[in-house]
C-alpha positions in Angstrom: 111.7 75.2 117.8 110.0 72.9 120.1 105.9 72.9 119.3 105.4 74.5 122.0 107.5 77.4 121.3 106.7 77.1 117.7 103.2 77.9 119.0 104.1 79.9 122.2 105.3 82.4 118.6 102.8 82.0 116.8 100.0 83.3 120.1 102.0 86.3 120.8 102.4 87.0 117.0 99.4 86.6 116.3 97.8 88.4 119.6 100.0 91.7 118.3 98.5 91.8 115.2 95.4 91.7 116.5 96.1 94.0 119.1 97.7 96.6 116.3 100.6 96.8 117.7 103.7 97.6 114.9 105.9 97.9 117.4 105.3 94.3 119.0 104.7 92.8 115.2 108.1 94.3 114.0 109.9 92.8 117.2 109.1 89.2 116.1 111.5 90.0 112.9 116.2 90.0 113.4 117.3 93.5 111.4 117.8 91.2 108.3 115.4 89.6 107.6 113.7 87.6 103.8 110.6 87.9 103.7 108.5 86.6 100.9 104.6 87.2 99.7 102.5 87.8 97.2 101.0 90.5 98.6 104.4 92.3 98.4 103.7 92.4 94.7 99.9 93.3 95.0 100.9 96.7 97.7 104.3 97.8 96.6 104.4 96.8 93.0 108.0 94.7 93.9 107.9 91.6 90.8 110.3 89.9 93.2 108.0 89.9 96.3 110.8 89.9 98.9 111.7 92.6 101.3 115.0 92.3 103.0 115.2 94.5 106.1 112.5 95.0 109.3 112.5 99.0 108.1 111.6 98.3 105.1 109.3 95.6 106.7 108.0 97.6 109.2 106.3 100.4 106.5 104.6 97.3 104.5 103.4 96.0 108.0 102.5 99.7 108.6 100.9 99.7 105.3 98.4 96.5 105.8 97.8 98.0 109.4 96.9 101.5 107.9 93.9 99.4 105.1 92.7 97.1 107.4 91.8 98.7 110.7 89.7 96.0 111.5 92.0 93.6 110.6 92.1 90.3 112.6 93.6 86.5 112.3 92.9 83.0 113.9 94.9 80.6 114.4 94.3 77.1 113.3 97.3 75.5 113.5 101.0 75.2 113.9 103.4 72.4 111.9 107.1 71.8 113.0 109.9 71.4 111.2 113.9 71.1 111.3 114.4 74.2 110.6 111.6 76.8 111.3 107.2 75.9 112.0 104.2 76.8 109.0 101.5 79.0 111.2 98.3 78.1 109.2 95.6 81.0 110.0 92.7 82.9 109.6 93.5 85.9 107.4 91.8 89.7 107.9 89.7 88.5 104.8 88.8 85.7 105.6 91.2 83.5 103.4 93.3 80.8 105.2 97.5 82.1 105.8 100.2 78.9 105.7 103.5 81.6 106.9 107.1 79.8 106.9 109.2 80.9 109.3 113.0 80.2 110.2 114.7 81.5 113.5 117.7 82.9 115.3 119.4 82.0 117.5 117.9 85.0 119.9 114.6 83.7 118.4 114.1 86.7 116.1 112.1 85.7 112.5 115.1 85.8 109.7 112.7 83.9 106.9 109.4 84.4 106.5 107.3 83.1 103.3 103.8 83.8 103.6 100.7 81.5 101.2 97.5 82.3 100.6 94.4 80.7 99.7 
């Protein structure tokens, strides 16, 4: 993925979240996903912190949107690696998030790992 591709994806992904458009958000992800976040442990009580399907991810993201009606993310930076890229953004709580994404050949996210301040 080029820097331009990663930046375009990041801006579209953030715009989907800021629009609170669950279908558009989930549309960025493949059916089979490895989504890892400390918030999964906090919100769902799942010690693995991992979600493996797009349907479960939809449910999880829906909880986040419902709990945060004024949710807004702000783009900060994209860092491109070999198999994916990291998006750094300001999250809804005013903290920093670094989210690493890997994509399949269709451009859908197959792996995402979230880190928060």
